[in-house]
N, C-alpha and C positions, 0 to 999 in steps of 0.2 A: 662411364667416362665423363669427365668434367666438361661442362658446356664451354668453358673458356680455358683450354690447355695452356699452362704457363710453366715456366721453370721455377720451381719452388725453392726458396732460399730461407733457411732458418736464421733469424736475427741473432746477433751475438748476445750472449748473456741470457738466452731463452732458457726456461726451466726444462728439465730432462723428462718431465711427464706432464700430462694435462694439456689443456688447450693453449695454443699460442695465437695471440691476436695479431693480425696484419691490419694495422690501422689505416684508415683513409679519411681525409678531412673533406666532408661534403660541403659544398657551397650552394646547392639548390636541391629542391625536392627531397627534403628529409624532415623527420619528426623527432622532437626531443621527448624521450620517455624516461620517467623517473625509475630508479632502481627499486623503489617501494612496490612498483608494479612488475617490472621485468624479473625481479627475484622474489616475488611474493610467495611465501611458504604455504599459504592456505588455498591458493588458486590452482586449478588444473592448467595443463599446457594449452588446452583449447581455449579456456577463459582468458589467459594472458595473451594469446595470439589474437583473439577477437578484440580485446581491449586496445592493443596496439593498432590494429587495422582501423577500428572506429575512431581512435584519436587522430589518425592520419587523414581522415576524410574532411572535406569542407562541410559547412552547415547545409542542411537541406537534403542530404543523401539519406535514403531509406536504410535503416538498420534493423528492420524487423527480422524475426527468425526465418521467415520465408525468403526474404531478400538475401540474407546472409547464406542460407542453405543453397541458393542458386549460384552464389559467388564461390563457395568453397566445396570441397569434396565431402566434408562431414554432413551427416544427415540432419534433418530439422530437429529431431529429438536431442541430438548432441549439442546443437547450437542453442536450443532453448535452455538446456541445463547450464551451459556456459554463461548465458545472459543472466540467469538467475543467480549464479555465483557472483558475477560482477555487481549485480544489484545489492546482494547481501553485503558485499565488501565495500559498497559506497562508490564504486566507479560508474555506476549507471543509476538513473532514477527514471521511473515511468509514471509521473503523476497525471491525473485527469485535471485539465485546466479549462476554464471557460473560454469559448471562442466567439461569444456574442450570440444574441438572439436566444438566450436561455439554453444554448447547447454547450456540450463539453466534448473534449477530445483528449486522447492519451498522447502526450508528448514525451520524447526520449531525450534526456539530458545526460551528456557524457562529461564526467569530471576527470581532468588530468590527474588530480590528487584528491582523495576524499577529504572534505572539510577545508580545502584550500580556498584562499581568497581569489576572486576573479582577477585576471590580469588585464593589461591595457586593451587587449583585443576584444574584450567583452563589450566595449562601447560602440563597436562598429555596427553598421546596418546589416540585418540578416541577409539581405540580398546582395551585399558587396562580396566579391570574390575573397576567399580566405587567403591571407598573405602566407608566403612560404616561411617556415620556421627558420630562425637564424641558428648559427652554430653554437650559441650560448643561450641558455634559458633566460627569458626576460625577467627582470625583477618584479616582484609583486607590488601592486599599487598600494600606497599608503593612503587610506581614505581619511579625509579631514574629520577631526573630532569637534563636534559643536561644543562651545563653552558651556560649562555647567552653571545654571542660574544660581545666584546667591539665595540661600534660604531666607524667606521672609518671616516665618514664624507666625504667631498669632498674639494679639494684644492681651495682656493680663490686666487685672483690675488696677494695678499701679501704673499702667501705661507702658511698661517695658515689654519688649518683644520676647516671647518665650521661644526657646530653641525649637527648630523644626524637627520632626521625627519622621523616620522612614517607615512606611507601613509594610508589614510582611506580606508576601503574596498569599492570597486566599487559598486554602486547601480545598481542592474539589471534593465534593461529597456526593453520595448516591450510589445506586447499584453499578452503574457504568464505571464510575471512578474507582470503586472498590475492586471490580474485576480487573481493570487495567493495572492498578497498583499491585495486585497479587501475581501478575505475570512473572515478576522476577523470582517468585518462589518456584515456578516451573523451570525457568532457565535464567541464570544471572545476567545473560546478555540482553535480556528484555527489560532491564532497569530503565524506568521512565522518570523524568522530572515532573514536578507539579504542573509546570507549564505544558509538558507533553500530554499529561493526563487530561488537562483542561481542553487541549486541542482535539484529542481523539474521542472524548466522552460523547459528543453528539452522534458520531458514527456508531458507537456501541448502543446508544439509546435507540437508534433506528433498528438495529437488530432485535433488541428487546421488544420494540413495538410490533415487530413482525412475528411475535410468539416464538422466538428462538430462546431456548433455555441458556442461562449463563454458562453451564458446563459445556454446552455445544459451542458457544462462542470461544471459550478458552481453548477447546480442542482445536478449532479451526486456526487460531492464532499461534498455537505452539506445536502443531503436528508437522512432521517432515522438515524440521529446522536443519540448517547446514551443520556439518560435523562440529563437534565441540572445539576442535582446534581452529576453526574458521571464525574470526570475530564478526560480530554484527555491529558495524560502525554507526549506523543510523537506525536504531530500533524504532523510532517514531515513524520514519519513512517506510520501513519494512512492514510495520503493523498497519499503517494507513493503506498500503497497497492491498494487503489481504482483506481488510475490512471493506474495501471498495470492489475488488475483483470477485470476491466470494459472497457478496451480499445476496441473500435469497429473496425471491419475489414475495409480495404480500400474500397472505392466505386469501383464497376466494371468499367472497361474501356468502353468507349462509342464505339459502332460499327460504321461502315461507314453509312453515310447518304443515305437514299433511293433516287433513281433517281427522279428528278423533272419532273413532267408532262409538256408536251409542251402546250403552250397557244392556245386558239382558235383564228384562223384568217379567213378572208373571201377571197375566191379565186377571183381575178380580172376578170377572164374569164367567170365564171358562177355564181358568187355571192353565192357559196356554202361554208358553214362553215366547217373547218377541223382543225386539230391540227398540228402545225409545229413551230420549233424554228426560221425558216427563214421567216420574214414578207413578203418577195417578192416572195415566192414560190407559185406555182399553185397547184390545186388539182390533184389527180391521173388521172381523166378522161381528164382534159384539157391538162396534160402533154402527155398522150397517143395520144390524137387527134393531138397535135402539132408534134408528132413524125411520124405520118402516112404519107406515100408518097402521093403527090398530084395525083388525078386521071387524 
């Protein structure tokens, strides 16, 4: 039975099949959600529902898997799977950021639209209450563009200024850069730009320094990817998370080598075998006999 029994009226001109929307214009306590999320073809219903719930929350509310599992009927495993879907699709990011004193903490960032420009609300203080969303989405802020300086060039022997040239970005080289560049061969969704490779290469170098083979690193970065129909909108963010979350500890330092046993040699005096590092040494009995005074 419906919680709010009403007399249902079918609007004129309504279709004969399918859903019929009974619209209501909210003026308070509502959230604007893009159809790119609400009708996302690659996300599960659980992921879309969690994304809408997270976008409706004010800043500072915990959205960990444990906290969300306490809020909803779904178990923690289902919640974690949905959060991973949202992260792969670019609606969530969980980077490790410095918090001062040489310490780092994982922060959760919720994107209303992957790759979207922050709106006017992004300039408010984090402790300020979040304003209610209006009935119409706010326009995106147009950031001012700094004027481009005029090229100065360089002086030629004749005194005229030579035209300035734009240097091409340096191509990263080394084992880490090679490994990252080849990831697109394992999955085209992991295509990285030269800037992305330059950003991630130090993290891969850390893995290599901890005696992890390149094949093992590649396996960690490419195993259990989302289904092929699910796009990876931010591959650099996706790979950075795996390189950080799955980083193995350094190998323990090797202890001192155990003392080497002396080899077996034969005593020249009695042909008895005994152990000694000195090949010319005699056995204990022969040495004692040699030290006795003559009768």
